[in-house]
N, C-alpha and C positions, 0 to 999 in steps of 0.2 A: 235268220239265223243260221250258221251254216253247222250241218251235223258233228264237226269237230270242231267250233268256237261258240265258246260261251262267256257270260257277261259276268265278275266276279266284283260286287263292292264292299268298299269297308269303310269303317270310321265315318266321316263328316258325307260320304259319299251314299248314308243311309241315314238320315235327319228324323230325328223324332217329332219333329213340329206338323207333320200332319196331324195328328192324333190331340194334340192342344185345344186343349178348351171340346173337345169331343169326348165323349160317350160310349164306352165297349159294354156289350151285353155280351158275356161268354156263357154259353148253350153248354150243361157238361162238367163234371165236377169231379175225375177221375184221374189218373197221373198227370196225363200230357194236359189236358184241362186245367188242374189246378198248379201245374208248372208254369203256363203261361200267364194266369191271373198273375199269382205273386208276382212273378218278374217284371209283370207292365206293370201292377201296381206301385214295386219297389223304382220302377222307371218314371215314376210320375206322373200315366197313366190313369183317368180313371174308369175300373173295372166295376160292373157288377156281373153276379151271377144269376144264370137260369138254372134249375135243377128242380128233380123230385125229391130226393133228398138232401136236405136243405142244412140238416145241423154240421157237417164240417163246414162248411162254406161261412156261417154264421161264426162259428167256433176260429175260422183263421180271419175274423174281422171283416169279412165283405159283406154288404147288402147283399138281399136277394130279391129278382124281381119274378115275375110272371111271364110268361110267350105272348101272352096278348099287350104286351108293352114296349114290343119290340118295335114300333114304329117310334119311340122315343129316344133311340138309339142310334150313332153315326155308323158303327161298324157292330155285325152281330158275328162273333165265332162259334161257330159249332163243331165242337168237341165230342163229338159223339159216335160212335161203332159205325163204319160204313153200311150194314146192313139195315138200322134202321133210320137211316139218315131221309131215303125218298121218302117213308111216309108222313117222316114228322117235317119235313120243309111244305110238302105238298097241304097235309091238312092242320097244321098247323105255325110256320113261321108266314106263308105266303100270304094269308090272310089279313094278318097283322104287319106287313111291308108298308113304309111308307117310301113313295121317291125318292131318290138321293143315296140312298140307304145305301149300305154295301155290306155282302154277305162272305164272311171268310171261311175259308176251307183249309183244314190240316192236311189233310191227301185228296189227292186230286180225283178217287175214283169214282165219287157222285155227280161230278159236271161231267169227264170224262165221259164215262159212259151212258149219259144223256138218260139219265135215272130222275131228271127232274128240268124244270124249264125256270125261267127266272124272265118276267118282262123288262122291256127298256125301262131303263132307269135306274135300275136298282143294279148294284156294281157286285161284280160274283171274282174271286183273288185268294188267292192261296200264298199261305207262308208254312212250310213242311220245315222243322228243324229236322236233321239228320241224327238223330237220336231218343232215347226215349226220356220220358218225361222227368224221371229222376236226374238221369244224367244233365240234361235242360237248365234243372234247376241249381243243380251241384256247381256246374260250371258259375254260370251266376253268380253264386255267393263267394265262388272263389276270385272273382275278378274278372271272369273268362267270358269265354259263349262259345256254342258252338255252331256250326254252318247252317243256314237255313236255303232251302231254295225256295223261289216267290214265283208269281206268277198271276199276271191278270187275263182274267176270261173274256172281263163286260166289265165296262167301264160303267160309274154313277152318272146322272144326270148333272151333277156339279165339277164332273171332270176331277176329280179329283182320288179316284182308287188308289192309283199309283203312290197318289204320296202317304193313304193311308196305311196302304201295303209296307212299305218301305220301313214306316213308324211304327208300325207292329212288329216286325222284325225287329228295328233296333231296340224296339223297347223287351224283348226276349235276349236280348244280349248278341245278336248272331253278329251286330253290325262291328264285334271285338272280334269275330274269327275271318267271316267272309258270307255276302249274301249273293246267292248266285241265280239268276234268271235266266227261268224255264218256260215251260208250258205244261199245263194237266195235262197232256196227254204225257209226252213223255217223263214227268213225274213219275206219275203213275204206272206207265208200262216198265220203265228200268228199276220203281221199288218192289214192286210185284214179282219182277224177274228174279230181282237179288236175293226177295226172301225167298221164293222156290225153289233156286236154283243153287243157292250156295248155301243162306243167311242160318237157314233153318231147314228146307226141305232136303236139299243136296248134303248138309252136314249128316240130318238125321240115318239119311240113306247110306253115306257111306261110313259111317261109327256102327249103325245097324251091321249092315254088310260083314263090314272086317272084324268087329265082335263075332259074328257068328261063323265067321272062318275060320279062328282061331280056335274057337267051341267045338266046331266042327270037325279039326282037323286034332283033337284030343289035350289041348292047351288049357290050365285052369282057369276056371271061368273071369275070377278077380284080378288075374296077369290080364287078361283079354278086356276089362273094362278097364284098368289103370293105361294101360297101351293105347286104347282105340278110342277112348272118351274122356277118363279124366282128366288126361296130358293137351287135349286140345285147347283148352284157355291160355297155357305158358308159350304157344305157340301164336294164338292171335294176338296176344297181347306184343306180343315183338312185332306184328306185321301193323297192328295198330297203332305203336308207340313211333314208329320210325321205316316202316314198310319193308315190302319184301325181302331186298338186298340186305336188309339189316339182318331179318331175321334167320338168314341163309346163313351169313358170317358170323351169326352167335352162338349157331346149333353146333355140334361134334361134324369133322368131315365124313363118319361114317352116316349119320342121317343127311346131309347134302346130298353125297351120290347118291343116296338110297333116293329120296326126293325125286333126283332128275330122272331114276331108272321107273320112276313110278308112274311118274309124268310121262314118260314116253310109250308105256306100259297102258297107261288107262287112255290119256287122250287121244282116243282115234275117232276116226268118222262117226262110228255108233254113237260115241259121247255129242258131238257135234248134233249131231241129229236129233237125240233125246230133248238137248237144249232147244233146237230152232221150234221144235214140236211144244215144249213148254211157252216159248214165247209166239209160237203161231195162236196156243187157246189165248194169250193176253190181249194177244193184238185185236182178233176177231171177237172178242166178247164173251166166247167160249165158259173162261174162268168166271168171269162174272154173274153169269147167270148162274153158275153152280151158285155162287156164294147167297143171295138174290135169294135162289131158292131152297134156302135152308140145308146144301148137303153135305155139311160139315159135324151138323146132328148125328149122320150116319158112322160118323167118322173117330168120332171122340171115342175114348177110352181104352184104343188098343195097344197103347204104349203105359197106359197106366199100370197092365198088369203083366206085361211083357218080362220075361226073363231076365234083360239086360237091364231094366226100370229096380229090379229087385236088387241086384247086384250091383245097380251104383248104390242103393238103399243103405247097403252094408259096407258100401267103401265110405262114401261119407259119411259111415256115421265113428267111424276111428282114423279118419282123415283131419289131419288138425287143418286148422282156417289159415291159408296163406301159404298151403303149400302146393296155389294151382296158380300161381304167378307174382 
């Protein structure tokens, strides 16, 4: 597959037959796991839940099982945080697997960075919906779906891993939107890069720096927050719905001209160098190492106590819902 070529499958190209008369064990019942379980069940797939806190799964009508029963299932989906997966797989999952079983991942992190190894005969696959659990569930209930990335890292002994993977994606409702074939590597590295440079990290950096620039220049903090933080959703929703060109057409001429001017000012070689540096830490595994070494525990809390968050709480307290989109 070339770097500029992808395969997108839809409808009957993503058959659900691969999980007919097969049993799925879903490990973890958080927002993403619960959405997978409910969508698949309503698509006619037999799903059992494995989780330490069983109350929610039982209340939702699912049967529960322990990981010691993993060998009884055809597909085992891991809906666990990336940092706990390696130990869980090595210590609890692998000793209970049967040959021919397929293990499914929602994100490629653990497999791509070789944080665990699976023996021959065990399928290793991925279905990664491009959205949070709530979006996945809401789209399904509305008769729609969100795209998913799928990948086959290793086939199982019965050579059914791809059929099972497509059936899993169909069960989520992604066949209604589009299923994109990719690799664990490309899914992992692009996902981490997008999160860090724009969706979370880059957005937070720009909002905070812009807010503080206005405040340092003497402008009221509340106005600075509204302009640099609160209104972000309005523009993001326009891009999400119909694309960048539509967003530029929808905003005022003043805002559009300002956008072009800011792009010319901000997008320089310094920015591109920083973006390449972020990508390098992802490609070389430095970020993965920091994640597994729990570096995050030293970084949490800064934004909770920051001025920008306190001003944001005040703005949200009197801004009517629905004014941000």
